[in-house]
LOFITI-764961 format. One record per residue (C-alpha): residue number from 1; x, y, z; residue in three letters. Coordinates in steps of 0.2 Angstrom, whole numbers. Layout:
REM residues N
+-----+-------+-------+-------+-----+
:   k :    c1 :    c2 :    c3 :   r :
+-----+-------+-------+-------+-----+
: NUM :     X :     Y :     Z : ala :
...
+-----+-------+-------+-------+-----+
REM end
This chain:
REM residues 386
+-----+-------+-------+-------+-----+
:   k :    c1 :    c2 :    c3 :   r :
+-----+-------+-------+-------+-----+
:   1 :   382 :   504 :   569 : unk :
:   2 :   390 :   513 :   554 : unk :
:   3 :   389 :   508 :   536 : unk :
:   4 :   406 :   509 :   527 : unk :
:   5 :   405 :   509 :   508 : unk :
:   6 :   422 :   505 :   500 : unk :
:   7 :   425 :   506 :   482 : unk :
:   8 :   440 :   497 :   475 : unk :
:   9 :   446 :   491 :   458 : unk :
:  10 :   441 :   473 :   452 : unk :
:  11 :   450 :   457 :   456 : unk :
:  12 :   463 :   451 :   444 : unk :
:  13 :   455 :   444 :   428 : unk :
:  14 :   465 :   428 :   429 : unk :
:  15 :   461 :   426 :   448 : unk :
:  16 :   472 :   429 :   463 : unk :
:  17 :   490 :   425 :   461 : unk :
:  18 :   493 :   407 :   467 : unk :
:  19 :   509 :   414 :   474 : unk :
:  20 :   518 :   431 :   473 : unk :
:  21 :   534 :   435 :   464 : unk :
:  22 :   542 :   439 :   480 : unk :
:  23 :   541 :   432 :   498 : unk :
:  24 :   543 :   448 :   507 : unk :
:  25 :   544 :   467 :   504 : unk :
:  26 :   556 :   479 :   513 : unk :
:  27 :   550 :   487 :   529 : unk :
:  28 :   548 :   506 :   527 : unk :
:  29 :   546 :   515 :   543 : unk :
:  30 :   547 :   533 :   538 : unk :
:  31 :   548 :   545 :   524 : unk :
:  32 :   561 :   558 :   518 : unk :
:  33 :   551 :   573 :   526 : unk :
:  34 :   552 :   565 :   543 : unk :
:  35 :   534 :   558 :   543 : unk :
:  36 :   532 :   541 :   550 : unk :
:  37 :   524 :   527 :   539 : unk :
:  38 :   506 :   522 :   545 : unk :
:  39 :   505 :   515 :   563 : unk :
:  40 :   488 :   507 :   565 : unk :
:  41 :   485 :   498 :   581 : unk :
:  42 :   488 :   479 :   578 : unk :
:  43 :   483 :   467 :   573 : unk :
:  44 :   483 :   470 :   554 : unk :
:  45 :   473 :   458 :   544 : unk :
:  46 :   484 :   455 :   529 : unk :
:  47 :   502 :   450 :   526 : unk :
:  48 :   513 :   465 :   519 : unk :
:  49 :   515 :   462 :   500 : unk :
:  50 :   498 :   454 :   497 : unk :
:  51 :   486 :   461 :   485 : unk :
:  52 :   474 :   470 :   496 : unk :
:  53 :   469 :   485 :   484 : unk :
:  54 :   456 :   476 :   475 : unk :
:  55 :   438 :   470 :   479 : unk :
:  56 :   442 :   454 :   487 : unk :
:  57 :   457 :   461 :   496 : unk :
:  58 :   445 :   474 :   505 : unk :
:  59 :   461 :   483 :   511 : unk :
:  60 :   461 :   471 :   525 : unk :
:  61 :   448 :   480 :   534 : unk :
:  62 :   433 :   468 :   537 : unk :
:  63 :   439 :   460 :   553 : unk :
:  64 :   442 :   477 :   562 : unk :
:  65 :   426 :   485 :   556 : unk :
:  66 :   415 :   470 :   559 : unk :
:  67 :   423 :   467 :   576 : unk :
:  68 :   416 :   484 :   581 : unk :
:  69 :   399 :   479 :   574 : unk :
:  70 :   400 :   490 :   558 : unk :
:  71 :   394 :   485 :   541 : unk :
:  72 :   407 :   485 :   527 : unk :
:  73 :   402 :   484 :   509 : unk :
:  74 :   415 :   483 :   496 : unk :
:  75 :   411 :   485 :   477 : unk :
:  76 :   419 :   491 :   461 : unk :
:  77 :   402 :   496 :   454 : unk :
:  78 :   404 :   515 :   455 : unk :
:  79 :   398 :   524 :   440 : unk :
:  80 :   381 :   529 :   434 : unk :
:  81 :   364 :   531 :   443 : unk :
:  82 :   361 :   513 :   444 : unk :
:  83 :   378 :   508 :   451 : unk :
:  84 :   379 :   500 :   468 : unk :
:  85 :   389 :   515 :   474 : unk :
:  86 :   375 :   527 :   470 : unk :
:  87 :   362 :   516 :   477 : unk :
:  88 :   370 :   513 :   494 : unk :
:  89 :   378 :   531 :   496 : unk :
:  90 :   363 :   539 :   505 : unk :
:  91 :   365 :   526 :   520 : unk :
:  92 :   384 :   527 :   521 : unk :
:  93 :   393 :   536 :   536 : unk :
:  94 :   410 :   532 :   528 : unk :
:  95 :   416 :   531 :   510 : unk :
:  96 :   433 :   524 :   505 : unk :
:  97 :   439 :   526 :   488 : unk :
:  98 :   455 :   526 :   478 : unk :
:  99 :   463 :   537 :   465 : unk :
: 100 :   466 :   522 :   454 : unk :
: 101 :   447 :   518 :   453 : unk :
: 102 :   439 :   533 :   460 : unk :
: 103 :   421 :   534 :   466 : unk :
: 104 :   418 :   552 :   461 : unk :
: 105 :   410 :   562 :   475 : unk :
: 106 :   402 :   576 :   466 : unk :
: 107 :   392 :   590 :   473 : unk :
: 108 :   376 :   581 :   467 : unk :
: 109 :   381 :   565 :   476 : unk :
: 110 :   386 :   573 :   492 : unk :
: 111 :   369 :   582 :   492 : unk :
: 112 :   361 :   564 :   492 : unk :
: 113 :   373 :   557 :   506 : unk :
: 114 :   364 :   564 :   521 : unk :
: 115 :   373 :   552 :   533 : unk :
: 116 :   391 :   554 :   526 : unk :
: 117 :   404 :   561 :   539 : unk :
: 118 :   420 :   554 :   532 : unk :
: 119 :   428 :   552 :   515 : unk :
: 120 :   444 :   542 :   515 : unk :
: 121 :   456 :   541 :   500 : unk :
: 122 :   466 :   525 :   501 : unk :
: 123 :   481 :   533 :   493 : unk :
: 124 :   485 :   551 :   489 : unk :
: 125 :   475 :   563 :   479 : unk :
: 126 :   457 :   568 :   484 : unk :
: 127 :   452 :   578 :   469 : unk :
: 128 :   438 :   565 :   465 : unk :
: 129 :   429 :   573 :   480 : unk :
: 130 :   421 :   590 :   477 : unk :
: 131 :   431 :   597 :   492 : unk :
: 132 :   421 :   613 :   492 : unk :
: 133 :   404 :   603 :   493 : unk :
: 134 :   412 :   592 :   506 : unk :
: 135 :   418 :   607 :   517 : unk :
: 136 :   400 :   615 :   516 : unk :
: 137 :   392 :   598 :   521 : unk :
: 138 :   404 :   596 :   536 : unk :
: 139 :   412 :   580 :   529 : unk :
: 140 :   429 :   576 :   534 : unk :
: 141 :   441 :   571 :   519 : unk :
: 142 :   457 :   562 :   523 : unk :
: 143 :   470 :   553 :   513 : unk :
: 144 :   485 :   542 :   517 : unk :
: 145 :   498 :   556 :   513 : unk :
: 146 :   515 :   550 :   509 : unk :
: 147 :   510 :   532 :   507 : unk :
: 148 :   514 :   530 :   489 : unk :
: 149 :   525 :   545 :   484 : unk :
: 150 :   540 :   535 :   481 : unk :
: 151 :   530 :   522 :   471 : unk :
: 152 :   525 :   536 :   459 : unk :
: 153 :   542 :   545 :   459 : unk :
: 154 :   550 :   528 :   453 : unk :
: 155 :   536 :   527 :   440 : unk :
: 156 :   541 :   544 :   433 : unk :
: 157 :   559 :   539 :   431 : unk :
: 158 :   554 :   523 :   422 : unk :
: 159 :   543 :   533 :   410 : unk :
: 160 :   557 :   546 :   407 : unk :
: 161 :   569 :   532 :   402 : unk :
: 162 :   556 :   522 :   392 : unk :
: 163 :   551 :   537 :   381 : unk :
: 164 :   569 :   545 :   379 : unk :
: 165 :   577 :   528 :   375 : unk :
: 166 :   562 :   522 :   364 : unk :
: 167 :   561 :   506 :   375 : unk :
: 168 :   543 :   501 :   372 : unk :
: 169 :   544 :   500 :   353 : unk :
: 170 :   561 :   491 :   355 : unk :
: 171 :   554 :   478 :   367 : unk :
: 172 :   540 :   475 :   355 : unk :
: 173 :   553 :   472 :   341 : unk :
: 174 :   561 :   459 :   352 : unk :
: 175 :   545 :   450 :   356 : unk :
: 176 :   540 :   449 :   338 : unk :
: 177 :   557 :   441 :   334 : unk :
: 178 :   565 :   455 :   325 : unk :
: 179 :   582 :   463 :   326 : unk :
: 180 :   579 :   479 :   316 : unk :
: 181 :   591 :   489 :   326 : unk :
: 182 :   591 :   505 :   315 : unk :
: 183 :   572 :   506 :   317 : unk :
: 184 :   573 :   505 :   336 : unk :
: 185 :   587 :   518 :   338 : unk :
: 186 :   580 :   531 :   326 : unk :
: 187 :   570 :   538 :   341 : unk :
: 188 :   582 :   534 :   355 : unk :
: 189 :   593 :   547 :   364 : unk :
: 190 :   603 :   548 :   380 : unk :
: 191 :   595 :   557 :   395 : unk :
: 192 :   612 :   563 :   401 : unk :
: 193 :   613 :   582 :   398 : unk :
: 194 :   595 :   585 :   395 : unk :
: 195 :   585 :   598 :   404 : unk :
: 196 :   571 :   591 :   415 : unk :
: 197 :   557 :   601 :   423 : unk :
: 198 :   544 :   597 :   435 : unk :
: 199 :   528 :   608 :   437 : unk :
: 200 :   525 :   605 :   456 : unk :
: 201 :   539 :   600 :   468 : unk :
: 202 :   530 :   593 :   483 : unk :
: 203 :   533 :   576 :   490 : unk :
: 204 :   532 :   567 :   474 : unk :
: 205 :   540 :   580 :   463 : unk :
: 206 :   555 :   583 :   475 : unk :
: 207 :   557 :   564 :   475 : unk :
: 208 :   558 :   563 :   456 : unk :
: 209 :   571 :   577 :   456 : unk :
: 210 :   582 :   568 :   469 : unk :
: 211 :   581 :   552 :   459 : unk :
: 212 :   585 :   560 :   442 : unk :
: 213 :   600 :   570 :   449 : unk :
: 214 :   612 :   555 :   447 : unk :
: 215 :   608 :   555 :   428 : unk :
: 216 :   617 :   571 :   426 : unk :
: 217 :   602 :   580 :   419 : unk :
: 218 :   599 :   599 :   422 : unk :
: 219 :   585 :   601 :   434 : unk :
: 220 :   571 :   614 :   434 : unk :
: 221 :   555 :   617 :   444 : unk :
: 222 :   541 :   628 :   447 : unk :
: 223 :   531 :   628 :   463 : unk :
: 224 :   518 :   639 :   472 : unk :
: 225 :   530 :   639 :   488 : unk :
: 226 :   548 :   639 :   483 : unk :
: 227 :   559 :   626 :   490 : unk :
: 228 :   572 :   630 :   503 : unk :
: 229 :   588 :   637 :   496 : unk :
: 230 :   598 :   623 :   503 : unk :
: 231 :   588 :   610 :   493 : unk :
: 232 :   590 :   621 :   477 : unk :
: 233 :   609 :   621 :   480 : unk :
: 234 :   610 :   602 :   484 : unk :
: 235 :   601 :   597 :   468 : unk :
: 236 :   607 :   612 :   457 : unk :
: 237 :   589 :   617 :   454 : unk :
: 238 :   584 :   631 :   443 : unk :
: 239 :   568 :   639 :   449 : unk :
: 240 :   555 :   646 :   437 : unk :
: 241 :   542 :   659 :   443 : unk :
: 242 :   529 :   653 :   431 : unk :
: 243 :   525 :   638 :   421 : unk :
: 244 :   528 :   646 :   404 : unk :
: 245 :   546 :   650 :   407 : unk :
: 246 :   549 :   632 :   413 : unk :
: 247 :   541 :   625 :   397 : unk :
: 248 :   552 :   635 :   386 : unk :
: 249 :   568 :   629 :   395 : unk :
: 250 :   567 :   610 :   396 : unk :
: 251 :   567 :   594 :   386 : unk :
: 252 :   556 :   584 :   398 : unk :
: 253 :   541 :   591 :   407 : unk :
: 254 :   534 :   582 :   422 : unk :
: 255 :   517 :   586 :   429 : unk :
: 256 :   517 :   584 :   448 : unk :
: 257 :   504 :   596 :   455 : unk :
: 258 :   486 :   594 :   462 : unk :
: 259 :   471 :   596 :   452 : unk :
: 260 :   459 :   609 :   457 : unk :
: 261 :   448 :   621 :   447 : unk :
: 262 :   462 :   633 :   442 : unk :
: 263 :   474 :   620 :   437 : unk :
: 264 :   462 :   610 :   426 : unk :
: 265 :   467 :   610 :   408 : unk :
: 266 :   484 :   618 :   412 : unk :
: 267 :   493 :   611 :   396 : unk :
: 268 :   482 :   616 :   381 : unk :
: 269 :   487 :   619 :   363 : unk :
: 270 :   494 :   636 :   368 : unk :
: 271 :   505 :   629 :   381 : unk :
: 272 :   511 :   615 :   370 : unk :
: 273 :   517 :   627 :   358 : unk :
: 274 :   528 :   635 :   371 : unk :
: 275 :   538 :   619 :   372 : unk :
: 276 :   553 :   616 :   361 : unk :
: 277 :   550 :   603 :   347 : unk :
: 278 :   555 :   586 :   353 : unk :
: 279 :   549 :   589 :   371 : unk :
: 280 :   544 :   574 :   381 : unk :
: 281 :   529 :   575 :   393 : unk :
: 282 :   526 :   564 :   409 : unk :
: 283 :   510 :   565 :   419 : unk :
: 284 :   507 :   554 :   434 : unk :
: 285 :   497 :   568 :   443 : unk :
: 286 :   479 :   569 :   436 : unk :
: 287 :   473 :   567 :   418 : unk :
: 288 :   463 :   583 :   418 : unk :
: 289 :   478 :   594 :   421 : unk :
: 290 :   480 :   592 :   402 : unk :
: 291 :   468 :   595 :   388 : unk :
: 292 :   465 :   577 :   381 : unk :
: 293 :   464 :   582 :   362 : unk :
: 294 :   478 :   594 :   363 : unk :
: 295 :   490 :   580 :   369 : unk :
: 296 :   485 :   570 :   353 : unk :
: 297 :   487 :   585 :   342 : unk :
: 298 :   504 :   589 :   349 : unk :
: 299 :   510 :   571 :   346 : unk :
: 300 :   502 :   569 :   329 : unk :
: 301 :   511 :   585 :   323 : unk :
: 302 :   527 :   579 :   330 : unk :
: 303 :   529 :   594 :   341 : unk :
: 304 :   531 :   584 :   356 : unk :
: 305 :   541 :   568 :   355 : unk :
: 306 :   532 :   557 :   367 : unk :
: 307 :   518 :   557 :   381 : unk :
: 308 :   518 :   545 :   395 : unk :
: 309 :   506 :   544 :   410 : unk :
: 310 :   495 :   533 :   420 : unk :
: 311 :   482 :   546 :   424 : unk :
: 312 :   466 :   548 :   413 : unk :
: 313 :   449 :   556 :   414 : unk :
: 314 :   437 :   548 :   418 : unk :
: 315 :   445 :   533 :   426 : unk :
: 316 :   443 :   519 :   421 : unk :
: 317 :   446 :   527 :   403 : unk :
: 318 :   434 :   521 :   390 : unk :
: 319 :   441 :   508 :   377 : unk :
: 320 :   440 :   522 :   363 : unk :
: 321 :   450 :   535 :   373 : unk :
: 322 :   462 :   543 :   360 : unk :
: 323 :   477 :   541 :   372 : unk :
: 324 :   476 :   523 :   370 : unk :
: 325 :   481 :   524 :   351 : unk :
: 326 :   490 :   541 :   349 : unk :
: 327 :   508 :   539 :   343 : unk :
: 328 :   523 :   538 :   354 : unk :
: 329 :   513 :   536 :   370 : unk :
: 330 :   519 :   526 :   385 : unk :
: 331 :   502 :   526 :   394 : unk :
: 332 :   497 :   513 :   408 : unk :
: 333 :   482 :   511 :   418 : unk :
: 334 :   483 :   521 :   434 : unk :
: 335 :   495 :   509 :   443 : unk :
: 336 :   510 :   520 :   448 : unk :
: 337 :   504 :   522 :   466 : unk :
: 338 :   497 :   505 :   469 : unk :
: 339 :   511 :   493 :   469 : unk :
: 340 :   510 :   479 :   482 : unk :
: 341 :   523 :   489 :   492 : unk :
: 342 :   512 :   504 :   491 : unk :
: 343 :   496 :   494 :   495 : unk :
: 344 :   504 :   489 :   512 : unk :
: 345 :   506 :   507 :   517 : unk :
: 346 :   490 :   514 :   511 : unk :
: 347 :   479 :   500 :   518 : unk :
: 348 :   488 :   502 :   535 : unk :
: 349 :   485 :   521 :   534 : unk :
: 350 :   467 :   518 :   530 : unk :
: 351 :   465 :   507 :   545 : unk :
: 352 :   474 :   520 :   555 : unk :
: 353 :   462 :   534 :   550 : unk :
: 354 :   447 :   523 :   554 : unk :
: 355 :   454 :   518 :   571 : unk :
: 356 :   456 :   537 :   575 : unk :
: 357 :   438 :   541 :   568 : unk :
: 358 :   429 :   527 :   577 : unk :
: 359 :   440 :   529 :   593 : unk :
: 360 :   435 :   548 :   594 : unk :
: 361 :   454 :   552 :   592 : unk :
: 362 :   461 :   566 :   581 : unk :
: 363 :   466 :   560 :   563 : unk :
: 364 :   484 :   564 :   559 : unk :
: 365 :   486 :   581 :   553 : unk :
: 366 :   496 :   575 :   538 : unk :
: 367 :   481 :   565 :   533 : unk :
: 368 :   468 :   579 :   533 : unk :
: 369 :   462 :   587 :   518 : unk :
: 370 :   445 :   595 :   524 : unk :
: 371 :   440 :   596 :   542 : unk :
: 372 :   428 :   608 :   551 : unk :
: 373 :   421 :   615 :   535 : unk :
: 374 :   438 :   621 :   528 : unk :
: 375 :   454 :   614 :   520 : unk :
: 376 :   465 :   607 :   534 : unk :
: 377 :   482 :   599 :   536 : unk :
: 378 :   489 :   593 :   520 : unk :
: 379 :   474 :   600 :   511 : unk :
: 380 :   478 :   618 :   516 : unk :
: 381 :   495 :   616 :   509 : unk :
: 382 :   490 :   608 :   493 : unk :
: 383 :   473 :   612 :   487 : unk :
: 384 :   461 :   627 :   484 : unk :
: 385 :   443 :   627 :   484 : unk :
: 386 :   441 :   638 :   469 : unk :
+-----+-------+-------+-------+-----+
REM end
């Protein structure tokens, strides 16, 4: 019998929805790069569109795992030496976590997890796992690649429009009974004709570029592996060999790259100074890609016009985190990749990974981050161990 330790975000404060806003969600069978959506063996123990990403939702895994005689423990208590996660980790064979409510598998925690064989990210982005330590310990790390890429890309487009059009303050004016149009539009512009640049153009970054193309913006990108020339021609992309040249050229900067040691703190005071005054910055990748206080300084000085993101460090962010109160921000909790639509896919993908693992079958190459003591699959394309 295996012990599976699953860390998910807490249930709704107001209780589970008595009914959902919609009766159904569209069926997504595949992604733009040709990868198929998760295909676990039936039955799936939830209805597509249900809230399964929180503790009581359990990702719909309990019936499957208990049917095999395994023990499933689901908790949101993940931080600190006295947390349930810390207490139960030494006995766990499988750990499941989310980018939105990450159970940080540090080198120290991995050293205590003597029975751990598989760490699964229910979603995409496995930087909450010390990948070098996992590789050294022979732990397989997997994530549900592709499951919520479009969810995040749509969130980026929403944030771009919200910042540039000054939507959030204008909405507050309407809620408060006001009609002070001049105040609302004093920071509102058209996106049309602006230069938009993404740092990182993988699955999510490319999806963002495709969705912004119809807005008649000038599109820029930088990426470790340059895109195919046919894609560049199709979207009218300008490629930059380095981040600095992109920052100097664009009006909107989008962070869309993985977090590993060499990308941590990429946007600092020096890099913000390279941006033209009035630049907007979007970050739905990882909070530690930017220096926390450098963002605040850039906004307070007026050098950048707005910052929107849904990624923080740590997660959840403490109540006094300065990004909550800095001017001209469009911050949200880490929600971009956990819509009810996305939950359906990443819950099904988590089930598929577990079925492969317990069935002694290969885990999909696209889902692998670390295997056999080294980066593998998507991990080999996206991450570095140093």
